N, C-alpha and C positions, 0 to 999 in steps of 0.2 A: 354144554360141555363138548359135544362133538365139534361145534364150530371153533372152540378154543383149541382143541387138539389139531384140527385141520390147519388153523393159522400157524400154530407152533411148528407143525411139520413143514409148512411152506417156508417159514423163516429159516429153519434148520437147513432145508434144501437149497436155499438161496444164499447162505452165508459165504460160500466160496467166491462169490462175485466181489466181496469186499465191502459192499454197501447194502444195507437192508432198510427199506422205507415202509413204515406202517402208518396208515392214515385212518381217521375216523373211529378211534377207539379211546377209551378213558385211560388216564395215567395209571390207575390202579391195575387195570387189565394188562396194559403194556408192560408194567414192571414185573408182573407175574410171568409174562411170556419171556422177558429178557432173562429172568432168573432161571427159567427152564432151559434157555439157550446155553447159559454159562455152566450148567450142570451136566452137559453132555460129557460122558466119560471118555470119549475118544478125541476130545478137542481141548488142548491146553492153551489156546490163544487168548490174549486179553481182549476185552470188549470195550470199545469207545462208544459212548452215548453222547450225541451232540444235541444240546437243548437250546431253546431260543434265547434265554436270558440267564445271566449269572445268578440272579436271586433264586432261580429254581434249583440250582445245584445242591445246596444243603438240604432242601426239602426232599429231593429225590434220594439223596444219600441216606437220610434217616429212614425213609420208607423201604429202600432196598435192604438196608441192614435189618430192619424189623422183619420183613418178609423172608429174608435169607435165614435168620435165626429160627423162624418157624418151620422152615423146610430143611434145616440142618446143613445149610450151605456154609462152607468155611473159607470163602474167598474174602478179598478186600475190596473196598470201594474208596476210590480216591477222587479228589476234585482237582481240575486243571483250569482255574479261572483266568480271565483276561485281566492283566494289570493295566488299569486305565485311570486317567485323571480327568476325563471328560464324561458328561452324561450322568445318568443315575448311579453308575458304578463308582463314581468318585466318592460317594458317601460310605462305601464299605471300607473298613479299616484296611489300609494298604499292607500293614505288617501281617495281618491274617491271610491276605491274598498271597503274599510271598511265602508264608509257611505252607499253605496248601499246595502251591505249585512245586515247592522244593520237596515236599513229602511225596508227591506224585512222581516227579523226576527221579528222586532217589529210588523209589520202588521199581521204576522202569529201567534205570541204569544198572542197578545191582543185579548180578546173576542169581542171587538168592531171593530177590524181592526185598521187601521191607524187613530189616533185621529186628526181631523182637526177643529181648532177653528173657530167658526162662530159667535162669540160674547163673552159673558162672561160665561164661564163654560159649553158651549154646544159643541157637536161634531156631525159630520155627521153620519147617520146610517150605519150599516155594508154594505159593497159592496163585490161582488164576485171579486176575484183577479186573474190576470194572472201573473205567475212567469216565467220569462225568465232566463234560466240557461244553464250550460254545464254539462257534466258528472262529471268532476272534481269539479265543483262548487256545484253540488248536493251531492257529496260524502264527501266534506270537513267537518270535525268535527266542531261542534259549541257548544254553551251553551245549556243546557236543558231548556225547556220552563220555569219551575218554578225558575231556577237559574237566568234567564234573568229578569223575572217579579220581583224578589226579589230586584233587584238593580235599579228599576225605582224610579225616583224622581218626585213626582206629586205636581202640584200646582192647587188650586181651589179658586174661589172667596169666600171670607169669612173665609178662612183658616188662623189660627194663627200658627206661627212656630218660631223656633229659627233661626234667619237669619244667625248668625255666623256659626252655625252648618250646615246649608244648603249650605253655601258657601264652607265650608270645604269638604262637600260631593261632591260638584262639582269638586273641585280640585282632590279629591281622584279617581274619575272616568275619569280623563284626560282632564277636561275643563280648559281653561286658562283665567285669568282675564285680561281685557284690558280696555282702556278708551272708546272705541267705538266698537260695534259689527259689523264687516264687513264680516265675514265668519263663517262657521259652527264650532262648538266646542269652541266658545268663550262666555264670559259673561261680563257684565259691570254693575257697581252699581254707580248711581249718585243720591245722596240724597235719596228720596223715590221711585226711579225708578230702577227696576232690569230688564235688558235686557239679554235674553239667546237665543243663536242660537243652537238648538238641532242638533246633528250630523246627525240624521236620517230624519230631516224635511227640506222641501224646503223653509221654512220661519222662522223668529225669533219670539219670544214671549216677550211681555213687560208686566211686573207685576208692578202695582202701589201699593205702600205700605203706610199704615198709622200706624206707630209703627211696631208691629209684625203681623199686619193683612193685607191680600191681599184684596184690595177694587175693583180692576178691572184687567182683563186680555184681551189682544188683540194681534193679529198677525200683523207683519209688514215685509216688504222685504228690 
């Protein structure tokens, strides 16, 4: 136990250098140490963890979420994989990679972090984030923050908008219209109900309309 405390103290003391390297320890111990690091009360910076292979990212995410729940950590863990068509990574579903990258970039670009609906028009407060990535994933070019924010489509309760123009915008950014939303990247319009499953979100959003006004918003799975 004293050795763990000493190592954690050393990591916390070295974090201002920007790079922390820990060798010769098990993944489970390292994950515990990293969770201890991100729970420091006086530090709200995000933590990037660079792993050797893309296939390790979801394994680490699951374990960090499990350990975080046990220690009452309320942060978020995102994946920033490398989009590749060569080597072993080409067998990973490319759409999943796009969703994972977009969810991560969305969380980093937004001032409030990932928006999570908790009723009508409210979102959870900002959380410190852990980003799991690889060197190719970290180095891959992407949109600038302002360019990403410029293409956001936002819905709020009480908003009035041109529905036809909004649906056209959904088509333009790659969403497909269907009779029922069953996976991400789809939307459906039935009478005064508009269902959208954002690519970067784990849940879909239902907007109830009265004419051109949004009267309610809620999430569903």
